[in-house]
Structures are given as C-alpha cells and as structure tokens.
N, C-alpha and C positions, 0 to 999 in steps of 0.2 A: 789462089788457094789460101794464102796467109790472111788476106783481107776477109774472106768468108768465115774463117775461124775467129778472127778478132771481133767481128760484130756481135755474135752470140755472147762472147765473153764480156763485152762491154754492157750488153743488156742485163746479163746476170749480175754483174757488179752493181749496176744502177738499181736493180730490184732489191739486192741485199742491203744497199745503202738506205733505200726508202724504208724498208722494214726495220732497220736499225734505228732510223730516225723516229718512226712511229712508236717503237718500243721505248725510246728515250723520252718521248713526249707523254706517254701514258704508262704508268706503272700502277695497276689496280690495287696492289698491296700498299703502295705508298701515297698515291695521289687520291686521297680520300680525306675530306675535311668538313668541319662544321664551323660556320661563321655566324657571329651574333654581335650586337653592339657592346662596347666596353662599359658604357654608363647610361643609365636612364634615371629619371626622377619623375615622381607623381605625387599628387596630394593625398593626404590621409582621407580614406573613404572613397577615393577615386578608383580608376582602373589603369592598368599598365599593359602594354603589348610588348612582349619580348620577341622580337623578330629573329628568325634564323633562316639560314640557307645552307644546305649540305651539297657537296659536290663529289661525284664518283665517276672517274673517267672510263671505267670498264663497263661491260654489259651486265644489265640486271636480269634476274630471272623473270619468267613470264608473270609470276606472282611474287613481287619483291617483298611483300609483307613488311612494309615500312613501319617501324615502331619508334615513337618519340618518348623520351624520358627527360625529366628535369631534376637536377640535384641542387642543393643549397649549401652555403658556407664555404666549401672548397672543392677541388677537383674530385676527390674521393669522398665527398660528403654524402649526406643522407638523401635518398631518393624520395621526392615529395610527389612525383607524378609519373605514371607509366601508362601509355595509351593502350598497349596490348593487354595488360593485366587489369585494365580499368581501375587502377589504383590511384587514390588521392589521399595524401597525408591528412591526419585529423586536423592539423593546424590550418589546412586550406580546404576543408570540406565544402563542397558546392561553390568554390571560388576560383577554380582553374578550368579553363576551356581551351582546347586545342583547335586551331584552324589551319588545316593543311589539305587543300584540294587534292583529289585523287590524281596521281600521275605527276604532281608538281614536286619541286624540290625546295620551295620557299613557302614559309608559313609563319605563324606566330603562336605563342602561348599567352593567354590572357589571364591576368590575376585580377579578380574583382574585389570590391569593398576593402581596399587596402588598409592595413593596420600598421601602427608604428613598429611592431615587432617583425613586420615583413621586410624591413630594411636589411638587406643581406646580399651575398654574392649568389648568382644563379648560373648553372651550367647546363646547356642543352646537349642531349645525346641522341644519336640516331642509330638504329640497327636495321639492316636490310639484307635481302638474299641476292647474291650475285650468281652469274652463270658458272664462273670458273672456281670461285673460292667459297661458295656457300654463304652462310650468315657472316656478315662483317658489321662492325660497329665503330663509330668514331664520336669523339666528344670535343666540345670547345675547350681549349686550354686556358684562355684568359677569362672566359665567362663574362657576365654582366653585373656591374655594381648597381644595385637599385637603392636610390635615396628616397625616403618618404619625408615630405614636409607638410606643415600645417597650412591648409588653404585659408587665405584671408577672408574674414567674415564680411559679407556685403549686405547692406540694408537698402531697401527701396523706400523712398520718400513719397508719400501720398500728398494730396492737396492740403491736408492738415495733419498735425501730429500731436500726440498727447504725452504728458509726462506724469508719472505716478507721484502723488503728493508726498509720499513718505521719503522720496529720494531727492526732491527738489521742487522748485516752483516753475511753472510754465507761464510765459508771458506771450500772448498772441499779438502779432503786429498786423499792420494793414495789408501786407503782402502775403498773408496766410501762412507765414512760417512761424516757428516757435523757438524761443530762446530759453534754455534750461539754466536755472540758477541753483546749483547743487548746494544742499545744506549738510552740515556735519551732523553726526549723531548727537553730539552734545547740544547743538542748537535746537534740534528737534525735541530733545528731552526737556530743555528749558521752556520751549513754547508750550509743550504739553502740560508741564507743571504749572506754568502761569495760568493757562486756561482752567486747570483744575482748581487752583486757588481762587480765581475769580468766580467760578461756579459755586464753590463752597461759601465764599463771602456773600454772594447774592442770595443763596439759600438761607444762610444764617440771618441776614438782614430781613428777609421776607418773614421768617418765623418770628423774629423779634417784634416786627411791626404787628403781626397778627396777635401775638401775646399782649402787646401794649394796648392794642385796640380792644381786645377782650377784657383786659383789666380795667380799662376806662369805662367800658359799658357796665361792668359789675359795680364799680364805684358809684356811677350815676344812678343805677337802680337802687343801691342801698340808700343813697341820699334822698331819693324820691320817696322810698318806703318809710324812712325815718320822718320825713316832713309830713307825710300823710298820716302817720300814727300820731304825731304831735298835734296836728290839727284836729284829729278825732277826739283826743283827750281833752283839748281845750273846749271843744264843742260840748262834750258831755259835762264838763265842769260848769259851763255857762247855763246849761239847762237844769243843773242840780242833780244829776244822776250820780 
C-alpha cells in the first residue's frame, strides 16, 4: 500500500520539477532581446546593412504585427524609421529599406547612398503582439556604431592616355604608355609670355619690312620721274622750244 502511494507522489514531484525548469528557462517578460552588430563601416556613397535578430521565448499571437523601428545617436534618440507608420526621417528620405521576411526573426535595415553625416550610432527596436502579454517591445542596448569613410578613387588605364597641356607635358613611349611632366603655373605663364613676345616681334618685323619696301618703291618712282622730267627738258632745249 505504501509503495502504491509513493509512485504517484514521485510522478507529481517529477512533473512539478519539469514545469519549474521550463519556467526557469523561459520568462516571456524577461527573455526578450534584440541583437545587432556593434560596429559597421561603409564608404561614402555606398550602402550598409544593419543586420538584426530578435528573440522571444513565449508564444506569439496569430497575427504578431511585427514592427521594426530605428533610432540614432543614443538609446533614447530620435526615431528615423518606423515600418508600421511608414515613417522615414527627412534626412534619410528614400534611403532606408527594411528586409524582414514574413514569419522570420532575422532581417536587416539598409541605408543607401551614405553621406558623411550618416556616421552615427543606430539602435534597432522591435514591437510584436504576444499571446499572454499583448504588445511587447525590446530594443538593442549597445546599438551599432556606423563609420563612414571616403572610398579610394580608382582609374582605368586604356591602351593610350592623354594629358591636358595646361597641366603638364605628355611624352608617349614605344610601349604606348604616357609619362606626365607637370609644369608649375609660373612656368606656364613664362612660356605664354615668351610666345606672345615672339609673336609681337615677328609682327613688328613684318610691318617694318613692308614699310621699308613701300618706302623704297616710292623713292625709286620719284627718282625715275625726276630723271624723265629732266630728259624731257633737255630734249626741248635741244630742239629750241
């Protein structure tokens, strides 16, 4: 008789222990968190993905109505995105996209066309509806530090390259590459002045030669005219006119 009573008591004790263990492992009010990377970096003009994962150990409602929000600067900072309200801050207009497949607990917020002023702290927040406690929300505590850097400029070399004359001289070699010899502004000005002086000197010399030639022709014409007049007078004197 004692053994028959002891067995149900042991089963009841075991069931109570298991329930207590399950309760210890899952506290819907406490075991609710949002995880995201502590640091990300991306180039100016590029794109960054702020990945996030939220975890809730309790049961969700049939329609959990998951809503994702994003804050900047600090934990209680300004909201710059809210998926439920379809709100996007003016500073990020048309630049924030949420990617969270239905029924999933992991996704990412994408910020496009990054600017230098986008360098900041970002905090993801999730709100959802649970079966026991209704709407619940949780936010990352540490957030993500986003660093914006200037992307290095890359140039693609073709079979030949050209260099603007005003900034330097280009010397083409047999292997079809170019070597640029940069000139200072002072050197360029000196070259330009020298060319201008040479042009002025050539123009002046040309005008002088033209004037000299014209003057010589006039002198010759006068000499011929005087000689002709003198010969005519002598002719008239000889014939007695």
